[in-house]
N, C-alpha and C positions, 0 to 999 in steps of 0.2 A: 924639919929638914926636907922632908918630902914635899911639904907645902911650898918650900922655896923653889923647888924644881918645877913645881906646877904653876903654871900661869893660867890665864883665862882660857886660852886655847886648850891647854892640857885638861883643865877641869871640864870643859865642854866635850872634849874627846872622850874623857872618862865617863861622863854622864851619857853620852851617845852610846858608848860601848856597853854600859850597864843596861840601857834601854834596849839595845839590840839583843843582848843576852837574854833579857826577860822575854822579849818577843820570840826569840828562838825557843825558849822553854815552853812558852804558851803554844807556839806553832807545833812543837813536838807532841804536846798533849792533844791538840786538835787533830793532828794526823792520826794518832792512835785511836781517838774516838771515831773518826770517820772510817778508818780501816775496819774497826769493829762493826760499825753500822753497815758498811759495805758488805761484809761477810754475812751479816744477818739478812740484809736485803737479797743477797745472792741465794741464801738458803730458802728464803720465802719464795723467790722466783723459781727455784728448782722444784720446790714442793708444789707450787702452782702448775708448773709444766707437767710434773708427774701426775697430778690430779686431773689435768686436762687430758693427758694421754690415756689415763684410766677411764675417764668418762667417754672419750671417743671409742676406746676398745669396747666398753660396755654397750654403747649405742650400736656399734657394728655387730656385736654378738646378738643383741636383742633384735636387730633388723634381720640378721640371718636366721634366727630362731623363728621370727614372724614369717619370713619367706618359706621356711621349711614347713611351718604349720599351714600356710596357705597352699603349698603344693600337696600336702597330705589331705587337706580339706577338699581341694579340687579333685583329687583322685577319688575320695570318698563320695563326693557329690556325683561325679561322672559315673561311678559304679552304681550308685543308687538309681540314677536316671536311666542307665542302660538296663538295669533290672526292671524298672517300671516299664520301659519301652518293650522289652521282651515279653513281660507278663501281659501287657495290654495287647500286644500283637497276637500272642497265643490265645488269649481269651476271645479276641475278635474273630480269629480264624475258627475257633471251636464253635462259637455262637453262630457264625456264618454257615459253617458246615451243618450244624443242627437245623438251621432255617432252611437250607437247601434240601436237606434230607426230608424235612417236613413237607416242603413244597413238592418234592418228587412223589412223596406218598399221597398227597392230595391229588396230584395229577393222575396217579395210578388209580385212586379211588374214583375219580371223575370218569376216567376212561372205562374202568370196569363196570361202573354203574350205567354208563351209556351203552356198553356192550350187552349188559344183562337186560336192559330195557328193550333193546332192538332184537337181540338174538334169541329170545325165548320162543319156544315152540307153541306156547299157549296162545289162544286168541285173546286179543285185548277186549276188555269189557267196553261195550259201546256206550257213548254218552258221557264218559268220564274223561277229564283232562289227563294228559300224560303226567305221571308222577315226576317230581324232581329227581335228578340223578344222584342225589346225596347232599350232604351238608355243604360241600364245596360248591356244587352247582347252584344251590339255592342262594348262597351268599354272593356268588358271582353275578346273579341276575340283578340284584339291587345295588351292588357296590362295584368295586374295581375288578377288572379281569385278573385272573390268576397271575399273569406275568407282572402286572403293575403292583399287585399286592406283594409279590416276592421282592420287587425292587424297593417298595416302600419299607418292607421289613428290613432289607439290607441297609437302607439309609438310616432307619431308626437304630439299628444295632451299631452302625458306624457312629452316629451322634452320641449314643449312650456310652460307647467305649471312649470316644473323644472327651466327653465330660469326665469320665473316670480318670483318664490320663491327665487332664488338666488339673484336677483336684490332687492327684497323687504327686504331680510335678510341683504344685504349689506347696505341698506339705513337706517337700525336701528342705532340710535345714541347710541352706547354702552358707550361712554365716558360721556354722559350727557351734552355735549356742542353742541350748535347749529352750524351747518356748514354754 
């Protein structure tokens, strides 16, 4: 009876309806599948974004830590260099003062020896050469005058202290790593 009502057009319509129904069911399954996949991809994306944000934060923190360590190292090196400069300057001034004091004593010995030789009341012995006025005068006869010797001593002290300063500065650990 139903088949009597159905003709070719009805059967084709029914077949198309069944096919469309099947396609609708398949499409619903595909939609569910891709929604599930989409949620998974979104979760992966959010995890990746969170990991990237964490990595960026870690790099920024590490960079700030490195900058702080560099500032501390710079302060330490500057303090060490300042200490070396002060110590070298003090040593130089002390050695220079000692050299000047020694030169002054030598001048005094030379002057007193010359005064003793000329100012004595005794008659000089004839036929003998006049004695040297002391060690300073004897050395001055064959070498540099006293003023030039003092200048050479100052320059030697200067060079010696400069060498010590350069070695001390070179020994400063600027990288903050023990050698």
